[in-house]
C-alpha positions in Angstrom: 41.4 -12.1 -31.8 40.2 -12.8 -35.3 38.7 -10.0 -37.4 36.5 -12.0 -38.9 34.9 -13.6 -35.7 34.4 -9.9 -34.8 32.3 -8.8 -37.5 30.2 -11.8 -37.2 29.7 -11.5 -33.6 28.4 -7.9 -34.6 25.8 -9.2 -37.1 24.8 -11.7 -34.5 24.0 -8.7 -32.0 22.5 -6.8 -35.1 20.5 -9.8 -36.0 19.4 -10.3 -32.3 18.6 -6.2 -31.4 17.1 -5.5 -35.2 13.3 -7.1 -34.6 13.6 -5.5 -30.6 14.0 -2.3 -32.1 11.4 -2.8 -34.7 9.6 -4.2 -33.0 5.7 -1.7 -31.9 3.2 -4.8 -33.1 -0.6 -3.9 -31.9 -1.6 -5.8 -29.0 -4.5 -7.8 -29.6 -7.4 -7.4 -27.5 -9.8 -4.6 -26.5 -8.4 -2.0 -25.1 -9.5 -1.0 -21.5 -12.4 1.9 -21.5 -14.5 2.6 -18.1 -17.1 1.6 -18.2 -20.9 4.3 -18.5 -21.9 4.9 -14.7 -25.0 6.4 -13.9 -24.2 8.6 -11.3 -26.8 10.8 -9.5 -26.4 14.5 -9.7 -27.0 14.6 -5.6 -27.2 12.1 -2.5 -30.2 11.5 -1.6 -30.5 12.6 2.1 -28.6 15.7 1.3 -30.8 18.1 0.4 -31.3 21.0 3.6 -34.0 20.3 5.9 -35.1 22.8 8.1 -32.9 21.8 11.6 -34.7 21.4 14.7 -35.2 24.9 16.8 -33.2 23.8 19.7 -29.9 25.1 21.0 -26.7 24.3 19.8 -24.6 22.1 21.8 -21.1 23.3 22.7 -19.6 21.0 21.5 -21.6 21.1 17.8 -20.2 25.0 17.7 -16.6 23.7 17.9 -14.5 24.4 14.9 -14.2 21.3 13.1 -13.6 20.6 8.7 -17.2 19.5 9.1 -18.6 22.6 10.4 -16.4 25.1 8.2 -18.1 26.0 4.6 -16.2 24.4 2.3 -17.0 22.6 -1.3 -15.4 19.9 -0.2 -16.6 16.9 1.4 -16.0 15.2 5.0 -14.3 12.4 2.8 -11.8 14.6 1.5 -10.7 15.4 5.5 -8.0 13.4 7.3 -9.0 11.3 10.2 -7.2 13.1 12.9 -8.7 16.5 11.8 -12.2 14.4 11.8 -11.6 12.9 15.2 -10.0 15.7 17.3 -9.7 13.3 20.7 -6.1 12.9 21.3 -6.4 9.6 22.9 -8.6 8.6 20.0 -5.4 10.1 17.5 -3.5 7.7 19.6 -5.5 4.6 19.7 -6.0 5.3 15.8 -2.1 5.6 14.8 -1.1 2.6 17.0 -3.6 0.8 15.1 -2.5 1.3 11.9 1.3 -0.1 13.0 0.2 -2.9 14.6 -2.9 -4.2 13.2 -2.7 -7.8 11.6 -5.2 -7.1 8.4 -3.2 -4.0 7.8 -0.4 -6.0 7.5 -1.7 -8.3 5.8 -2.4 -6.5 3.4 0.5 -4.4 3.2 2.4 -8.1 2.1 -0.2 -8.5 -0.3 1.3 -5.6 -2.1 4.8 -6.9 -1.5 3.1 -10.4 -3.7 1.5 -8.4 -6.1 4.9 -6.3 -6.9 7.0 -9.6 -7.4 4.2 -11.0 -9.6 4.6 -8.0 -11.8 8.3 -8.4 -12.1 7.6 -12.0 -13.0 5.2 -11.2 -15.6 6.9 -8.0 -17.0 10.2 -10.6 -17.7 8.7 -12.5 -19.8 8.8 -9.3 -23.1 12.6 -9.1 -22.3 15.2 -11.6 -23.8 16.8 -13.7 -21.2 21.2 -13.9 -21.2 23.4 -16.4 -19.7 26.9 -17.8 -20.0 28.5 -21.0 -19.6 32.0 -22.3 -20.3 33.7 -25.9 -19.5 37.3 -27.3 -19.6 37.4 -30.8 -20.3 40.6 -32.8 -20.5 41.2 -36.4 -21.7 44.4 -38.9 -21.9 44.7 -42.2 -24.5 46.5 -45.1 -23.1 49.4 -46.2 -24.6 48.5 -49.1 -27.3 51.1 -50.7 -29.5 53.0 -48.3 -31.2 50.4 -45.8 -30.7 51.9 -43.6 -28.0 49.8 -41.9 -25.4 48.3 -38.4 -26.3 46.1 -35.8 -24.1 43.6 -33.6 -25.1 42.5 -30.4 -23.0 39.1 -28.3 -24.7 37.8 -25.4 -23.4 34.9 -23.5 -24.1 33.3 -19.7 -23.2 30.0 -19.4 -24.6 27.3 -16.9 -24.0 23.8 -17.3 -25.2 20.6 -15.8 -25.5 16.8 -16.3 -25.9 13.9 -13.7 -26.8 10.2 -15.0 -27.6 9.2 -11.8 -29.4 5.8 -10.5 -27.9 4.5 -9.2 -32.0 0.9 -9.9 -30.5 1.5 -8.0 -27.1 0.7 -11.5 -25.4 3.3 -10.4 -23.0 2.6 -7.0 -22.7 -1.1 -7.7 -21.5 0.0 -9.9 -19.0 2.2 -7.1 -17.9 -0.8 -4.4 -18.2 -3.1 -7.8 -15.8 -0.4 -8.2 -13.3 0.4 -3.9 -13.3 -3.2 -3.5 -12.5 -3.5 -6.6 -10.1 -0.9 -4.3 -8.1 -3.0 -1.8 -8.0 -5.9 -3.0 -6.9 -4.2 -4.5 -4.0 -2.7 -1.2 -3.1 -6.4 -0.1 -3.0 -7.6 -3.4 -1.4 -4.6 -2.4 1.6 -6.1 1.7 1.7 -9.4 0.6 2.2 -8.4 -1.7 4.9 -6.9 1.4 6.2 -10.0 2.9 5.9 -12.3 0.6 7.3 -9.5 0.3 10.8 -9.8 3.8 11.0 -13.8 3.8 11.3 -13.7 0.7 13.7 -11.1 2.0 16.2 -13.1 5.4 16.1 -16.5 3.9 16.4 -15.3 1.3 19.1 -14.1 4.6 20.9 -17.5 6.3 21.0 -19.5 3.3 21.9 -17.1 2.8 25.0 -17.2 6.4 25.8 -21.0 5.7 25.3 -21.4 2.6 27.8 -18.8 4.9 30.0 -21.2 7.7 30.3 -24.2 4.9 31.5 -21.9 3.3 33.8 -21.5 7.0 35.1 -25.3 7.4 35.3 -26.2 3.8 36.7 -23.8 4.7 39.6 -25.1 7.9 40.0 -28.4 6.9 40.2 -27.6 3.6 42.6 -26.2 6.0 45.2 -29.2 8.3 45.3 -31.4 5.7 45.0 -29.4 3.8 48.3 -29.5 6.9 50.3 -33.3 7.4 49.4 -33.9 4.4 50.6 -32.3 4.6 53.4 -34.6 7.4 54.3 -37.4 5.3 53.5 -36.3 2.4 56.0 -35.8 4.9 58.8 -39.3 6.9 58.2 -41.0 2.8 58.4 -38.9 2.1 61.4 -40.9 5.5 63.0 -44.2 4.4 61.4 -44.7 7.4 59.2 -44.4 5.2 55.8 -45.3 2.0 55.0 -43.5 -0.8 54.0 -44.8 -0.9 50.7 -42.3 2.1 50.4 -40.0 0.6 51.5 -40.1 -2.7 49.2 -40.5 0.1 46.3 -37.4 1.9 47.2 -36.0 -1.1 47.5 -37.0 -2.1 43.2 -35.3 1.7 42.4 -31.8 0.1 44.2 -32.0 -3.3 42.2 -32.9 -1.5 39.2 -29.7 0.5 39.1 -27.8 -2.3 40.2 -28.3 -4.5 37.7 -27.2 -2.0 35.2 -23.8 -1.4 36.3 -22.5 -5.1 36.3 -23.9 -5.5 32.9 -22.7 -1.9 31.7 -19.0 -3.2 33.2 -19.6 -6.3 31.2 -20.0 -4.9 27.9 -17.2 -2.0 28.7 -14.7 -5.0 29.3 -16.0 -6.7 26.2 -15.8 -3.5 24.0 -12.1 -2.7 25.5 -10.7 -6.3 24.4 -12.4 -5.8 21.1 -10.4 -2.1 20.7 -7.3 -3.6 21.8 -7.6 -6.6 19.1 -8.4 -4.0 16.1 -4.5 -2.2 17.9 -2.8 -5.9 17.9 -2.7 -5.6 21.5 -3.4 -8.3 23.6 -6.7 -7.9 26.0 -6.6 -4.8 28.7 -7.8 -1.2 29.3 -8.0 1.3 27.0 -7.1 5.2 27.6 -9.7 7.7 28.0 -10.2 11.0 26.6 -12.7 13.8 26.2 -16.3 12.7 26.8 -18.8 11.5 25.1 -20.8 14.8 25.5 -17.5 16.7 24.7 -16.4 14.9 21.1 -16.2 17.9 18.8 -19.0 17.2 15.6 -21.0 19.6 13.7 -24.8 19.7 13.1 -24.2 19.1 9.7 -21.5 17.7 7.4 -21.0 18.1 3.8 -21.1 15.5 1.5 -19.8 17.0 -2.1 -20.5 16.1 -5.3 -21.4 12.2 -6.4 -19.0 12.5 -9.1 -16.2 12.9 -7.1 -17.3 9.6 -4.9 -15.5 7.3 -8.0 -11.9 8.7 -7.6 -12.4 8.8 -3.3 -13.9 5.3 -2.4 -11.0 2.7 -2.2 -13.4 -0.2 -3.0 -14.8 1.5 -5.7 -10.8 1.9 -7.3 -9.9 -1.5 -6.6 -13.3 -3.0 -8.4 -11.8 -1.0 -11.3 -8.2 -2.0 -11.6 -9.9 -5.9 -11.1 -11.8 -5.1 -14.6 -8.9 -3.5 -16.2 -6.6 -7.0 -14.8 -9.7 -9.1 -16.5 -9.8 -6.7 -19.9 -6.2 -7.3 -20.5 -6.6 -11.1 -19.8 -8.8 -11.3 -23.2 -5.8 -10.1 -24.6 -3.8 -12.9 -23.4 -6.1 -15.1 -23.9 -6.6 -13.6 -28.2 -3.0 -13.9 -28.5 -2.5 -18.0 -28.4 -4.5 -17.6 -31.4 -1.4 -16.6 -33.4 2.5 -18.4 -34.1 4.7 -17.7 -31.2 8.3 -16.6 -32.5 11.0 -17.6 -30.7 14.8 -16.3 -31.2 17.6 -18.0 -30.0 21.5 -17.2 -30.3 25.2 -18.1 -28.5 28.7 -17.1 -29.4 32.0 -17.7 -27.6 35.3 -19.4 -27.9 36.2 -23.3 -28.0 39.9 -24.5 -28.5 41.6 -27.6 -28.0 44.6 -25.9 -26.3 43.8 -23.0 -22.8 46.5 -21.0 -24.2 44.5 -20.7 -27.5 40.9 -20.0 -26.5 40.9 -16.3 -27.0 43.0 -16.0 -30.5 43.4 -17.9 -33.6 40.0 -19.5 -35.2 38.6 -20.1 -31.9 35.3 -17.9 -32.1 32.0 -19.6 -32.9 28.5 -18.2 -32.8 25.1 -19.3 -33.4 21.8 -18.1 -34.7 18.4 -19.7 -35.1 14.7 -18.5 -35.0 11.7 -20.9 -34.9 8.0 -19.8 -34.9 4.7 -22.2 -33.4 1.4 -22.1 -35.3 -1.5 -23.7 -33.3 -3.3 -25.8 -35.6 -6.1 -28.0 -33.3 -6.1 -27.8 -29.4 -9.7 -29.0 -29.0 -11.4 -26.1 -28.6 -9.1 -25.1 -25.7 -8.2 -21.2 -27.2 -12.0 -20.3 -27.9 -12.7 -21.6 -24.7 -9.9 -19.6 -22.9 -10.7 -16.6 -24.5 -14.8 -17.1 -23.8 -13.7 -17.5 -19.9 -11.5 -14.6 -19.8 -14.5 -12.6 -21.4 -17.3 -14.1 -18.9 -14.7 -12.7 -16.4 -14.5 -9.6 -17.8 -18.2 -8.8 -17.7 -18.7 -10.3 -14.0 -15.2 -7.6 -13.3 -18.1 -4.8 -14.9 -21.1 -6.0 -13.2 -18.9 -6.2 -10.0 -17.5 -2.7 -11.0 -21.2 -1.0 -11.4 -22.9 -2.9 -8.2 -19.7 -1.4 -6.1 -20.7 2.4 -7.4 -24.5 1.8 -6.7 -23.9 -0.1 -3.5 -21.3 3.3 -2.6 -24.1 5.6 -3.2 -26.7 4.2 -0.9 -24.5 3.8 2.0 -23.8 7.6 1.5 -27.4 7.8 1.0 -28.0 6.1 4.2 -25.2 7.4 6.4 -26.5 11.3 5.4 -29.9 10.3 6.6 -28.9 8.5 10.1 -26.4 11.4 11.1 -29.4 13.7 10.7 -32.3 11.7 11.9 -30.0 10.4 15.0 -29.3 13.9 15.8 -33.2 14.8 15.7 -33.6 11.3 17.7 -31.1 13.0 20.3 -32.3 16.6 20.9 -35.7 14.8 21.1 -34.1 12.7 24.0 -32.7 15.6 26.1 -36.7 16.7 26.0 -37.5 13.8 27.2 -34.9 14.0 29.6 -35.5 17.4 31.0 -39.3 16.3 31.3 -38.6 13.0 32.6 -36.2 14.7 35.7 -38.8 17.4 36.5 -41.5 14.8 37.2 -39.5 12.2 39.1 -38.5 15.9 41.3 -42.1 16.7 41.3 -43.4 13.4 42.2 -40.7 13.3 45.0 -42.0 16.7 46.5 -45.3 15.5 46.4 -44.4 12.2 48.0 -42.6 14.4 51.3 -45.6 16.2 51.8 -47.9 13.7 51.7 -50.1 14.0 48.6 -49.1 10.8 47.0 -48.0 7.7 47.2 -44.6 6.0 46.4 -45.7 4.3 43.6 -45.6 7.6 41.8 -41.9 8.1 42.3 -41.4 4.8 41.5 -42.7 5.3 38.3 -41.3 8.5 37.7 -37.8 7.7 39.1 -38.0 4.4 36.3 -39.0 7.1 33.6 -36.2 9.3 34.4 -33.3 6.7 34.7 -34.1 4.7 31.4 -34.8 7.8 29.7 -30.7 9.0 31.0 -29.6 5.6 29.3 -31.4 6.6 26.0 -30.3 10.3 26.0 -26.9 8.3 26.2 -26.9 5.7 23.4 -28.9 8.7 21.3 -24.9 10.6 21.7 -23.9 7.9 20.9 -25.5 6.8 17.8 -24.6 10.3 17.3 -21.1 9.9 16.6 -21.1 6.3 15.1 -23.7 7.7 12.5 -20.7 10.2 11.7 -18.1 8.0 11.4 -20.1 5.7 9.0 -21.1 9.1 6.9 -17.3 9.6 7.1 -16.4 6.2 5.8 -19.0 5.9 3.4 -17.8 9.1 1.9 -14.4 7.6 1.4 -12.4 9.0 4.0 -9.5 7.8 6.5 -7.1 6.3 4.2 -5.3 9.0 3.2 
């Protein structure tokens, strides 16, 4: 091989790589700086208040992370530590594996990864090889004899758009931020799914308890109706007493099919979250057996910024928008490109890699925009406006997160207080129903008093079941508001 060509090719490679080694040019556009955020010192609703004077239930005394004295927030706990029902844990694991929203979010992460790879490739030179063989034969013309020419060529080429102004680096920065935003969006979907399954399960157990109460009440009232009918047949009680006893039966009977409808629909909704067809849902602990603490730690408000996936996602969107300003501003400056090629060419294939067969070329070019009708300026303004929108959206997300936590803290504490008072109401209503039944059998009152107190007792029992379900639902909402469920 020709030594001069080797030296020339070495020189070409050095000229091609020199700008890459020297390139440490600044990237135009603003560097990202997290916007100032007004973070409260404490959550509203997190202040310690006098707890209602009542004996705690066994489920409240159960050892749970939320009940232990720890400076951590409830949102730092794993979901299987907060929701200790084994059947519920199985449902959540199935949902995390099969739920379509989670799978779609995962596919979007893969899409963002591919987009980052495409964008990052713009920073690197492109290389290619090519070759060809051409053969041509000339016919004999008079005294000129026929001849044949065979030509071979093998070349390698390279092209590189120099990133002096950071256009491609800013674009890569934006693509990387979009990738992280899609990852945080996936985590937000996971957190929402975990809490939706838990809330749906607790609502299902609430309906189960209400159905159990209704069925037990219906059976008791049917027995009472039969006794009343027997007494009426013997002239001891009136037909009015029978009709009033029938009202108690029908009141309980109407609740049963309605609750069965709600249970079936709730099971279907849970199965959709699990990625399954409509069907039955396995049960674990009863509603009254679900472990939960009277008070839960909220943690520091400043830590919420790093724990909530929606806040982290909003910040990554802001970072991407900020980087796009640099991409838009880089269009004002010259675009510099280098191209080069090296290879071999010979009219005889046997001499392709020997003799004076080497060839090379190197060229550089630049393009400077002069007039584009305000397009470049408008692109910068567009990027800046989108960045301002992202800043406001980020700040709005943070404000909304603090509100979610405050609302959830108040809701959990107040629903617990409501449940305690509802327990007192049930005890009083049940005792009143018992006393009215005794008075009726003793002949000191009519059946209307029994009807009223039985109805009040039944309504109070259903209300207590709903209050117990609301308390657990409020715990789920608080866990989600504190940024739990995605780890």
